[in-house]
C-alpha positions in Angstrom: 0.0 0.2 0.0 1.2 3.5 -1.1 2.4 5.6 2.2 2.2 9.3 2.2 5.8 9.1 3.0 6.5 7.3 -0.6 4.6 10.1 -2.3 7.0 12.4 -0.5 9.9 10.9 -1.5 8.9 10.0 -5.1 11.3 11.6 -7.6 11.0 12.1 -11.0 13.7 11.6 -13.7 14.5 15.0 -15.3 14.4 15.2 -19.1 16.7 17.0 -20.9 14.4 17.9 -23.5 12.0 20.6 -22.2 8.9 18.7 -23.3 7.0 17.0 -20.1 5.6 18.5 -17.2 6.9 21.1 -15.4 8.8 19.7 -12.4 8.0 22.5 -10.2 4.2 22.0 -10.7 4.7 17.9 -10.2 6.2 18.9 -7.0 3.7 21.1 -5.7 1.0 18.4 -6.8 2.7 15.7 -5.2 2.8 17.7 -1.8 -0.6 18.1 -1.9 -1.3 14.8 -2.4 1.1 13.6 0.5 -0.7 15.9 2.6 -4.1 14.4 1.6 -3.4 11.2 2.0 -1.8 11.7 5.5 -5.2 13.4 6.2 -7.1 10.5 5.0 -4.9 8.1 7.2 -5.4 10.2 10.3 -9.1 9.8 9.4 -9.0 6.1 8.9 -7.2 5.4 12.1 -9.9 7.7 13.9 -12.6 5.6 12.3 -11.1 2.3 13.1 -10.5 3.4 16.7 -14.2 4.4 16.8 -15.2 1.2 15.2 -13.2 -0.7 17.9 -14.7 1.2 20.6 -18.4 1.1 19.7 -17.6 -2.8 19.0 -16.5 -3.2 22.9 -19.7 -0.8 23.7 -21.5 -3.3 21.8 -20.1 -6.3 23.4 -20.7 -4.9 26.6 -24.2 -3.9 26.4 -25.0 -7.4 25.0 -23.9 -8.6 28.3 -26.9 -9.6 30.7 -26.8 -6.8 33.4 -26.5 -8.0 36.6 -29.3 -7.0 39.4 -28.0 -4.2 41.3 -29.2 -4.5 44.9 -29.6 -0.8 45.2 -31.9 -0.6 41.8 -35.4 -1.7 42.4 -36.7 -4.7 40.3 -39.5 -4.4 37.9 -42.0 -5.7 40.1 -41.1 -3.2 43.3 -41.3 -0.2 40.1 -44.6 -1.8 39.2 -46.0 -1.8 42.5 -44.6 2.0 43.5 -46.4 2.9 40.0 -49.6 1.4 41.0 -49.5 3.1 44.5 -48.6 6.5 43.0 -51.8 5.8 40.4 -53.9 5.3 43.8 -52.9 8.2 45.3 -53.3 10.0 42.6 -56.4 8.8 42.0 -57.7 9.4 45.6 -56.3 12.9 45.5 -58.3 13.7 42.6 -61.7 12.1 44.4 -60.8 14.3 47.4 -60.5 17.5 45.4 -63.8 16.7 43.6 -65.4 16.1 47.1 -64.0 19.4 48.7 -65.2 21.3 45.4 -68.6 20.0 45.8 -68.8 20.9 49.6 -67.3 24.4 48.5 -70.1 24.8 46.0 -72.7 23.7 48.5 -71.2 26.5 51.1 -71.3 28.8 48.5 -74.7 28.5 47.8 -75.7 28.2 51.1 -74.3 31.7 51.5 -75.6 33.3 48.7 -79.4 32.2 49.7 -78.4 33.7 53.1 -77.0 37.0 51.8 -79.9 37.2 49.5 -82.5 36.4 52.4 -80.8 39.0 54.3 -80.7 41.3 51.5 -84.6 40.9 51.3 -85.0 41.3 55.0 -82.9 44.3 55.1 -85.1 45.8 51.9 -88.4 44.9 53.5 -87.1 46.8 56.9 -86.1 50.0 54.4 -89.6 49.5 52.8 -91.2 49.6 56.2 -89.6 52.8 57.5 -90.5 54.5 54.1 -93.9 53.5 54.5 -94.1 54.3 58.2 -92.3 57.8 57.0 -94.7 58.5 54.4 -97.6 58.1 56.8 -96.2 60.2 59.3 -95.6 63.1 56.3 -99.1 62.6 54.8 -100.5 63.2 58.9 -98.1 66.3 58.8 -99.5 67.7 55.5 -102.8 67.5 56.9 -102.3 69.0 60.1 -100.7 71.8 57.7 -103.7 71.9 55.6 -106.0 72.2 58.9 -104.1 74.9 60.3 -103.8 76.9 56.9 -107.5 76.8 56.8 -107.5 78.0 60.4 -105.0 80.8 60.0 -106.6 81.8 56.6 -110.1 82.2 58.4 -108.3 84.0 61.5 -106.8 86.5 58.9 -110.3 87.0 57.0 -111.7 87.7 60.4 -109.0 90.1 61.4 -109.0 92.1 58.0 -112.9 92.3 58.4 -112.7 93.6 61.8 -109.7 96.2 61.0 -112.1 97.2 57.6 -114.4 97.5 60.0 -113.0 100.0 62.6 -111.8 101.9 59.7 
């Protein structure tokens, strides 16, 4: 197999006749080919190392894994998941029950607030009605007093006119 060093050391015979390839161009090209070959060799070596490492990893992965006493077994993991699911289901059920109770309490409180509001409104209506009755009586009294005052003033006016 041709090595990069072989390319670098390769010498061509110079011709005495000026026909043929330019020696400087050939040398420059061979230098570039040698560099490229060296780079390819590095890549091949790197890839071969990677292949060896991957083969080792694959062989290791194919080996049965001994059960680590600190690692839970599949059955214990399943049991943990079942217990976690039951706990989650219970938490959801409790939350639904609590939400239902909150709704019931809120409705009860709303009814109480509405009832208290109606009671307070009725008290205000009753108080206003009482005040209306009082004011109507006062208006009647004032009307009666006005009539009395008007009669008295007419009588006083007639008396003044009679003396005049």
